[in-house]
DSSP file (Angstrom, degrees, kcal/mol; ACC not computed):
  #  RESIDUE AA STRUCTURE BP1 BP2  ACC     N-H-->O    O-->H-N    N-H-->O    O-->H-N    TCO  KAPPA ALPHA  PHI   PSI    X-CA   Y-CA   Z-CA
    1    1 A X     >>       0   0    0      0, 0.0     4,-3.0     0, 0.0     5,-0.5   0.000 360.0 360.0 360.0 -42.0  215.5   98.0  108.2
    2    2 A X  H  >5 +     0   0    0      1,-0.2     4,-1.8     2,-0.2     6,-0.1   0.860 360.0  53.4 -62.1 -33.8  219.1   99.2  108.0
    3    3 A X  H  45S+     0   0    0      2,-0.2    -1,-0.2     1,-0.2     5,-0.1   0.866 115.0  40.9 -67.7 -34.4  218.5  101.6  110.9
    4    4 A X  H  45S+     0   0    0     -3,-0.2    -2,-0.2     3,-0.1    -1,-0.2   0.914 134.2  14.9 -79.8 -44.4  217.0   98.9  113.0
    5    5 A X  H  <5S-     0   0    0     -4,-3.0    -3,-0.2     2,-0.4    -2,-0.2   0.575  93.5-118.5-111.7 -11.6  219.4   96.0  112.4
    6    6 A X  S  <<S+     0   0    0     -4,-1.8     2,-0.3    -5,-0.5    -4,-0.2   0.588  88.5  84.2  81.3   9.6  222.4   97.6  110.7
    7    7 A X  S    S-     0   0    0     -6,-0.5    -2,-0.4     1,-0.0    -1,-0.3  -0.957  78.7-130.7-140.9 156.1  221.8   95.5  107.6
    8    8 A X  S    S+     0   0    0     -2,-0.3    50,-0.6    -3,-0.1     2,-0.4   0.592  96.9  52.4 -83.2 -10.9  219.5   95.8  104.5
    9    9 A X  E     +A   57   0A   0     48,-0.2     2,-0.3    -8,-0.1    48,-0.2  -0.986  69.2 160.9-127.9 135.5  218.2   92.2  105.0
   10   10 A X  E     -A   56   0A   0     46,-2.4    46,-3.1    -2,-0.4     2,-0.2  -0.988  34.3-117.5-151.7 158.2  216.7   90.9  108.2
   11   11 A X     >  -     0   0    0     -2,-0.3     4,-2.3    44,-0.2     5,-0.2  -0.514  36.7-109.7 -88.1 164.2  214.6   88.2  109.7
   12   12 A X  H  > S+     0   0    0     42,-0.5     4,-2.6     1,-0.2     5,-0.2   0.890 120.7  52.9 -60.6 -39.2  211.3   88.9  111.5
   13   13 A X  H  > S+     0   0    0      2,-0.2     4,-2.3     1,-0.2    -1,-0.2   0.898 108.3  49.5 -65.0 -40.7  212.9   87.9  114.8
   14   14 A X  H  > S+     0   0    0      2,-0.2     4,-2.4     1,-0.2    -1,-0.2   0.912 113.5  46.4 -64.5 -42.4  215.9   90.3  114.2
   15   15 A X  H  X S+     0   0    0     -4,-2.3     4,-2.5     2,-0.2     6,-0.2   0.901 111.0  52.2 -66.6 -40.6  213.5   93.1  113.4
   16   16 A X  H  X>S+     0   0    0     -4,-2.6     5,-2.0     2,-0.2     4,-1.3   0.932 112.0  46.0 -60.7 -46.2  211.3   92.3  116.4
   17   17 A X  H  <5S+     0   0    0     -4,-2.3     3,-0.3     1,-0.2    -2,-0.2   0.929 114.6  47.1 -62.5 -46.3  214.2   92.4  118.7
   18   18 A X  H  <5S+     0   0    0     -4,-2.4    -1,-0.2     1,-0.2    -2,-0.2   0.848 117.8  41.8 -66.0 -34.7  215.6   95.7  117.3
   19   19 A X  H  <5S-     0   0    0     -4,-2.5    -1,-0.2    -5,-0.2    -2,-0.2   0.579 107.5-121.6 -89.8 -10.8  212.2   97.4  117.3
   20   20 A X  T  <5S+     0   0    0     -4,-1.3     2,-0.2    -3,-0.3    -3,-0.2   0.812  70.1 127.3  73.5  29.8  211.2   96.1  120.8
   21   21 A X      < -     0   0    0     -5,-2.0    -1,-0.3    -6,-0.2    -2,-0.1  -0.716  65.9 -94.4-112.8 164.6  208.1   94.5  119.4
   22   22 A X     >  -     0   0    0     -2,-0.2     4,-2.4     1,-0.1     5,-0.2  -0.418  32.2-119.5 -72.9 155.6  206.7   90.9  119.6
   23   23 A X  H  > S+     0   0    0      1,-0.2     4,-2.7     2,-0.2     5,-0.2   0.875 113.9  52.5 -65.0 -36.7  207.6   88.5  116.9
   24   24 A X  H  > S+     0   0    0      2,-0.2     4,-2.3     1,-0.2    -1,-0.2   0.935 110.9  46.5 -63.9 -46.2  203.9   88.0  116.0
   25   25 A X  H  > S+     0   0    0      1,-0.2     4,-2.3     2,-0.2    -2,-0.2   0.914 114.2  48.2 -61.2 -44.1  203.3   91.8  115.7
   26   26 A X  H  X S+     0   0    0     -4,-2.4     4,-2.5     1,-0.2    -1,-0.2   0.908 109.9  51.9 -64.7 -42.3  206.4   92.2  113.6
   27   27 A X  H  X S+     0   0    0     -4,-2.7     4,-2.0     1,-0.2    -1,-0.2   0.905 110.6  48.3 -60.7 -42.2  205.4   89.3  111.4
   28   28 A X  H  X S+     0   0    0     -4,-2.3     4,-2.1     2,-0.2    -1,-0.2   0.904 111.3  50.3 -65.0 -41.4  201.9   90.8  110.8
   29   29 A X  H  X S+     0   0    0     -4,-2.3     4,-2.4     1,-0.2    -2,-0.2   0.898 109.5  51.3 -63.4 -40.1  203.5   94.2  110.0
   30   30 A X  H  X S+     0   0    0     -4,-2.5     4,-2.5     2,-0.2    -1,-0.2   0.885 107.5  52.2 -65.8 -38.3  205.9   92.6  107.5
   31   31 A X  H  X S+     0   0    0     -4,-2.0     4,-2.5     2,-0.2    -1,-0.2   0.921 110.3  49.3 -61.9 -43.2  203.0   90.8  105.8
   32   32 A X  H  X S+     0   0    0     -4,-2.1     4,-1.5     2,-0.2    -2,-0.2   0.915 110.7  49.7 -62.0 -43.6  201.2   94.2  105.5
   33   33 A X  H  <>S+     0   0    0     -4,-2.4     5,-3.1     1,-0.2     6,-0.8   0.899 111.2  49.5 -62.3 -40.5  204.4   95.8  104.1
   34   34 A X  H ><5S+     0   0    0     -4,-2.5     3,-1.6     4,-0.2    -2,-0.2   0.915 107.9  53.7 -63.4 -43.2  204.7   92.9  101.6
   35   35 A X  H 3<5S+     0   0    0     -4,-2.5    -1,-0.2     1,-0.3    -2,-0.2   0.809 110.7  47.1 -62.5 -29.6  201.1   93.3  100.5
   36   36 A X  T 3<5S-     0   0    0     -4,-1.5    -1,-0.3    -5,-0.2    -2,-0.2   0.341 118.0-112.4 -93.7   5.9  201.6   97.0   99.8
   37   37 A X  T < 5S+     0   0    0     -3,-1.6    -3,-0.2     2,-0.2    -2,-0.1   0.710  87.0 114.9  74.9  20.5  204.8   96.3   97.9
   38   38 A X  S   <S+     0   0    0     -5,-3.1    21,-2.0    -6,-0.2     2,-0.3   0.582  73.3  36.8 -99.0 -12.1  207.1   97.9  100.5
   39   39 A X  E     -B   58   0A   0     -6,-0.8     2,-0.5    19,-0.3    19,-0.2  -0.980  66.6-147.0-138.9 151.1  209.0   94.8  101.6
   40   40 A X  E     -B   57   0A   0     17,-2.9    17,-2.0    -2,-0.3     2,-0.5  -0.980  12.6-147.7-122.3 128.3  210.3   91.8   99.7
   41   41 A X  E     -B   56   0A   0     -2,-0.5     2,-0.6    15,-0.2    15,-0.2  -0.807   4.7-162.4 -97.3 132.1  210.5   88.3  101.4
   42   42 A X  E     -B   55   0A   0     13,-3.7    13,-2.6    -2,-0.5    -2,-0.0  -0.962  28.7-123.7-108.9 113.9  213.2   85.9  100.4
   43   43 A X        -     0   0    0     -2,-0.6    11,-0.1    11,-0.2    10,-0.1  -0.233  23.7-120.3 -58.8 142.6  212.1   82.4  101.6
   44   44 A X        -     0   0    0      8,-0.2    10,-0.2     1,-0.1     9,-0.1  -0.216  26.8-152.2 -71.9 171.8  214.5   80.6  103.9
   45   45 A X        -     0   0    0      8,-0.2     7,-2.5     5,-0.0     2,-0.4  -0.164  24.6 -77.2-120.9-144.3  215.9   77.3  102.9
   46   46 A X  E     -C   51   0B   0      5,-0.3     2,-0.6    -2,-0.1     5,-0.2  -0.986  19.1-163.7-130.3 140.4  217.2   74.3  104.8
   47   47 A X  E >  S-C   50   0B   0      3,-3.5     3,-1.6    -2,-0.4     2,-0.4  -0.825  75.9 -58.6-118.7  86.9  220.5   73.8  106.6
   48   48 A X  T 3  S-     0   0    0     -2,-0.6    -1,-0.0     1,-0.3     0, 0.0  -0.617 121.0 -17.2  69.1-130.2  220.5   70.0  106.9
   49   49 A X  T 3  S+     0   0    0     -2,-0.4     2,-0.3    -3,-0.1    -1,-0.3   0.629 123.0  91.6 -81.1 -11.7  217.3   69.1  108.8
   50   50 A X  E <  S-C   47   0B   0     -3,-1.6    -3,-3.5     1,-0.0     2,-0.4  -0.618  72.3-134.1 -87.7 141.8  216.9   72.7  110.1
   51   51 A X  E     -C   46   0B   0     -2,-0.3     2,-0.3    -5,-0.2    -5,-0.3  -0.784  17.7-138.5 -90.9 134.4  214.8   75.3  108.3
   52   52 A X        -     0   0    0     -7,-2.5    -8,-0.2    -2,-0.4     0, 0.0  -0.681  29.2-100.9 -91.1 149.3  216.4   78.7  108.0
   53   53 A X        -     0   0    0     -2,-0.3    -8,-0.2    -9,-0.1    -1,-0.1  -0.255  33.9-103.1 -71.4 153.7  214.2   81.8  108.5
   54   54 A X        -     0   0    0    -10,-0.2   -42,-0.5   -11,-0.1     2,-0.4  -0.416  37.1-145.9 -65.7 149.4  212.7   83.9  105.7
   55   55 A X  E     - B   0  42A   0    -13,-2.6   -13,-3.7   -44,-0.2     2,-0.3  -0.924  10.2-157.5-121.2 148.4  214.6   87.2  105.2
   56   56 A X  E     -AB  10  41A   0    -46,-3.1   -46,-2.4    -2,-0.4     2,-0.3  -0.914   9.4-177.9-126.8 152.0  213.1   90.5  104.2
   57   57 A X  E     -AB   9  40A   0    -17,-2.0   -17,-2.9    -2,-0.3     2,-0.2  -0.944  39.0 -88.3-140.8 163.1  214.4   93.6  102.6
   58   58 A X  E     - B   0  39A   0    -50,-0.6   -19,-0.3    -2,-0.3     2,-0.2  -0.529  45.2-119.4 -72.6 135.1  213.0   97.0  101.7
   59   59 A X        -     0   0    0    -21,-2.0    -1,-0.1    -2,-0.2     2,-0.1  -0.501  33.3-103.5 -72.7 143.1  211.4   97.0   98.2
   60   60 A X        -     0   0    0     -2,-0.2     2,-0.3     2,-0.0    -1,-0.1  -0.401  41.7-161.7 -65.3 144.3  213.0   99.5   95.8
   61   61 A X        -     0   0    0      2,-0.2     4,-0.1    -2,-0.1    -1,-0.0  -0.836  28.8-128.4-124.1 164.0  211.0  102.7   95.3
   62   62 A X  S    S+     0   0    0     -2,-0.3     2,-0.2     2,-0.1    -1,-0.1   0.673  88.1  84.8 -82.2 -18.9  210.9  105.4   92.7
   63   63 A X  S    S-     0   0    0      1,-0.0     2,-0.7    -3,-0.0    -2,-0.2  -0.570  81.2-127.1 -83.7 146.3  211.2  108.0   95.4
   64   64 A X        +     0   0    0     -2,-0.2     2,-0.3     2,-0.0    -2,-0.1  -0.853  41.0 171.1 -92.0 120.7  214.5  109.1   96.8
   65   65 A X        -     0   0    0     -2,-0.7    -4,-0.0    -4,-0.1     0, 0.0  -0.817  43.3-132.2-125.8 165.0  214.2  108.8  100.5
   66   66 A X        -     0   0    0     -2,-0.3    -1,-0.0     0, 0.0    -2,-0.0   0.434  59.6 -99.6 -94.1  -1.0  216.6  109.1  103.4
   67   67 A X  S  > S+     0   0    0    -65,-0.0     4,-1.4   -64,-0.0     5,-0.2   0.211 101.2 105.7 101.9 -15.1  215.3  105.9  105.0
   68   68 A X  H  > S+     0   0    0      1,-0.2     4,-2.2     2,-0.2     5,-0.2   0.873  76.3  56.2 -66.5 -36.3  213.1  107.7  107.5
   69   69 A X  H  > S+     0   0    0      1,-0.2     4,-2.4     2,-0.2    -1,-0.2   0.853 102.2  58.8 -63.0 -33.3  210.0  106.8  105.6
   70   70 A X  H  > S+     0   0    0      2,-0.2     4,-2.0     1,-0.2    -1,-0.2   0.942 109.0  41.0 -61.6 -49.3  211.0  103.1  105.9
   71   71 A X  H  X S+     0   0    0     -4,-1.4     4,-2.5     1,-0.2    -1,-0.2   0.866 113.8  54.1 -70.2 -34.4  211.0  103.1  109.7
   72   72 A X  H  X S+     0   0    0     -4,-2.2     4,-2.6     2,-0.2    -1,-0.2   0.903 108.3  50.3 -62.5 -40.2  207.8  105.2  109.8
   73   73 A X  H  X S+     0   0    0     -4,-2.4     4,-2.8     2,-0.2     5,-0.2   0.914 110.8  48.2 -65.1 -43.2  206.1  102.7  107.5
   74   74 A X  H  X S+     0   0    0     -4,-2.0     4,-2.3     2,-0.2    -1,-0.2   0.914 112.6  49.2 -63.1 -42.6  207.2   99.8  109.8
   75   75 A X  H  X S+     0   0    0     -4,-2.5     4,-1.4     2,-0.2    -2,-0.2   0.919 113.4  46.6 -62.6 -43.4  206.0  101.7  112.9
   76   76 A X  H  X S+     0   0    0     -4,-2.6     4,-0.8     1,-0.2     3,-0.2   0.922 114.6  46.0 -65.5 -45.0  202.7  102.4  111.2
   77   77 A X  H  < S+     0   0    0     -4,-2.8     3,-0.4     1,-0.2    -1,-0.2   0.857 110.3  54.9 -66.6 -34.3  202.2   98.8  110.0
   78   78 A X  H  < S+     0   0    0     -4,-2.3    -1,-0.2     1,-0.2    -2,-0.2   0.813 111.0  44.1 -70.0 -29.5  203.2   97.4  113.4
   79   79 A X  H  <        0   0    0     -4,-1.4    -1,-0.2    -3,-0.2    -2,-0.2   0.544 360.0 360.0 -93.1  -6.7  200.6   99.5  115.2
   80   80 A X     <        0   0    0     -4,-0.8    -1,-0.2    -3,-0.4    -2,-0.1   0.486 360.0 360.0 -73.7 360.0  197.8   98.8  112.7
């Protein structure tokens, strides 16, 4: 995520824009990542009458990685 958006936490729309994918495709990929324990969703809240978007971050892993596996996983989930 940090490679795509420059931040460790991002919305589905931010990730879609950074990856050049549709928001629907990105949302489906994020759900798949969450189901496999690779991403964590933080529900959005409310800013007055407006709802703020859910934000996602990479789930901590026991493996030490350089972050490349993270983007590979998103690419794989997005094309599934």
